[in-house]
C-alpha positions in Angstrom: -16.6 38.7 79.6 -13.2 39.3 77.9 -12.5 43.1 76.7 -12.6 43.7 73.3 -11.2 47.0 71.5 -13.3 46.9 68.6 -14.1 49.7 65.8 -17.6 49.7 66.2 -20.1 49.0 63.8 -20.2 50.8 60.6 -16.8 52.7 61.7 -14.9 53.8 58.8 -10.9 53.0 58.7 -8.5 56.2 58.4 -5.1 55.3 58.9 -2.9 53.1 61.0 -2.2 49.3 61.3 -4.8 48.0 58.6 -4.0 44.6 59.3 -4.9 44.8 62.9 -8.0 46.6 61.8 -9.4 44.1 59.6 -8.6 41.5 62.2 -10.7 43.3 65.0 -13.7 44.1 62.5 -13.6 40.3 61.3 -13.6 39.2 64.7 -16.7 41.8 65.5 -18.6 40.3 62.7 -17.6 36.8 63.8 -19.1 37.5 67.4 -22.1 39.4 66.3 -23.4 37.5 62.9 -21.5 34.2 63.0 -18.8 32.8 61.1 -20.7 32.5 57.7 -20.8 36.3 57.5 -17.2 37.1 57.9 -15.5 37.7 54.5 -12.8 40.0 53.1 -15.3 42.1 51.0 -17.7 42.5 54.0 -14.6 43.4 56.3 -13.4 45.9 53.9 -16.9 47.5 53.6 -17.2 48.1 57.3 -13.9 49.7 57.3 -14.3 51.9 54.3 -11.5 50.6 52.4 -11.4 49.1 49.0 -12.2 45.7 48.7 -8.7 44.8 47.3 -7.2 46.1 50.4 -7.4 43.3 52.7 -5.5 41.1 50.2 -2.3 43.1 50.9 -2.3 41.2 54.5 -4.6 38.0 54.1 -4.4 35.8 50.9 -8.1 34.6 51.5 -10.8 34.6 54.0 -9.3 31.1 55.7 -6.3 33.7 56.4 -7.9 35.9 58.1 -9.9 33.5 60.2 -6.9 32.0 61.2 -5.4 35.1 62.7 -8.7 35.5 64.7 -7.9 32.0 66.1 -4.4 32.5 66.7 -5.0 35.5 68.8 -7.8 33.5 70.6 -5.1 30.9 71.2 -2.8 33.6 73.1 -5.3 34.8 74.9 -6.0 31.5 76.4 -2.3 30.8 76.8 -2.4 34.4 79.0 -5.1 32.7 81.0 -3.1 29.9 81.7 -0.3 31.6 82.7 -2.3 33.1 85.6 -3.5 29.4 86.3 0.0 28.6 87.1 -0.2 30.3 90.5 -1.3 27.4 92.7 1.7 25.7 94.5 0.0 22.1 94.4 0.4 20.7 91.3 -3.2 19.3 91.0 -4.8 22.4 92.2 -2.6 23.8 89.2 -4.0 21.6 86.5 -7.4 22.2 87.9 -7.0 25.9 87.5 -6.3 25.4 83.8 -9.3 23.6 83.3 -11.2 26.4 85.1 -9.2 29.1 82.8 -10.4 27.0 79.8 -14.0 26.9 80.8 -14.0 30.6 81.5 -12.7 31.2 78.2 -15.3 29.1 76.0 -18.0 30.9 78.0 -16.6 34.5 77.6 -15.7 34.1 74.0 -18.0 31.2 72.8 -17.6 32.3 68.9 -13.9 32.5 69.0 -13.9 29.5 70.8 -15.6 27.3 68.4 -13.3 28.9 65.5 -10.5 27.8 67.5 -11.6 24.1 68.0 -13.3 23.6 64.9 -13.0 22.2 61.4 -13.1 25.5 59.5 -9.4 26.1 59.6 -6.5 23.7 58.1 -4.4 24.8 61.2 -1.0 23.1 60.0 -1.0 25.5 57.2 -0.7 28.9 59.4 2.5 28.8 61.2 1.5 31.3 63.9 -2.0 29.8 64.7 0.0 26.3 65.0 2.7 27.8 67.3 -0.1 29.5 69.4 -2.3 26.1 69.5 0.8 24.1 70.3 1.9 26.4 72.8 -1.4 26.3 74.7 -1.0 22.3 74.9 2.3 22.3 75.9 1.5 24.7 78.8 -1.1 21.8 79.9 1.3 19.1 79.4 3.9 21.1 81.7 1.4 20.9 84.2 0.5 17.5 84.0 4.3 16.6 84.3 4.4 18.9 87.2 1.6 16.7 88.9 3.9 13.9 89.0 2.7 11.8 85.6 5.7 10.1 83.7 7.0 11.5 80.2 5.7 11.7 77.8 2.1 12.8 79.3 0.5 13.3 76.1 -1.9 10.9 76.3 -3.1 12.0 79.8 -2.8 15.6 78.9 -5.1 14.7 75.8 -7.4 12.8 78.0 -7.7 16.0 80.7 -7.9 18.2 77.8 -11.1 16.1 76.1 -12.9 15.9 79.4 -12.7 19.6 79.8 -13.3 20.6 76.2 -16.6 18.1 76.5 -17.9 19.9 79.4 -17.4 23.4 77.7 -19.0 22.1 74.5 -21.7 20.7 76.4 -22.3 24.4 78.4 -22.2 26.1 75.0 -24.7 23.8 73.4 -26.7 24.2 76.5 -26.8 20.3 77.2 -26.1 20.1 80.6 -29.1 19.7 82.7 -29.6 19.2 86.6 -29.8 15.6 87.7 -31.6 16.1 91.0 -30.2 19.8 91.2 -27.9 22.4 89.7 -24.9 21.4 88.0 -21.4 23.2 88.8 -19.4 22.8 85.6 -16.4 24.1 87.3 -17.1 21.6 90.4 -17.0 18.8 87.8 -13.6 20.0 86.5 -12.3 20.1 90.0 -13.7 16.3 90.8 -12.8 14.8 87.6 -9.0 16.4 87.7 -8.5 15.2 91.4 -9.6 11.5 90.5 -7.5 11.3 87.2 -4.6 12.5 88.9 -4.7 10.1 91.7 -5.5 7.3 89.2 -2.4 8.2 86.6 -0.2 8.6 89.6 -1.0 5.2 90.8 -0.7 3.6 87.4 2.8 5.3 87.2 4.0 3.8 90.3 2.7 0.1 89.3 5.0 0.6 85.9 
């Protein structure tokens, strides 16, 4: 489970970085009570500041949610950095897929916010940059594995598969068919098979 440095339920804010405090408290509410409960007034009340205070840093509720989502993408990117270690390109891409699953399982509420439709992502520069950066890291791994430029379609295909597994897991939709299913092994098998296929296709081009 990812470490959280929250302020604690009901704790009052006294001094320091209010913008960070607002984001941390909003993320706590998101995780504990769901996205519908996140609001600027609710966060202000929890921190013990005026209802107008959050508007000095966030234009509206969506801007606050975008800040949380951007932080999620940044944490996911940091996990991807750890996955770059394997020298074998296919193992590297597989490790990235495993990190995606681990993040989704560790931070389901933030993951759903990041990947859901509650945010108009292009409006928020930091959020778009963080999301684009994560996609670029996956694409770089795919290119290193021998997929020819631009490798966007192949990257999307891999992402879609891993995202589908992650979503099925979070929705408790994976059932055993003759025995337990290891989602990480599914990612490993698919990635290996997929990479063989795209390399063969590239060699015929």
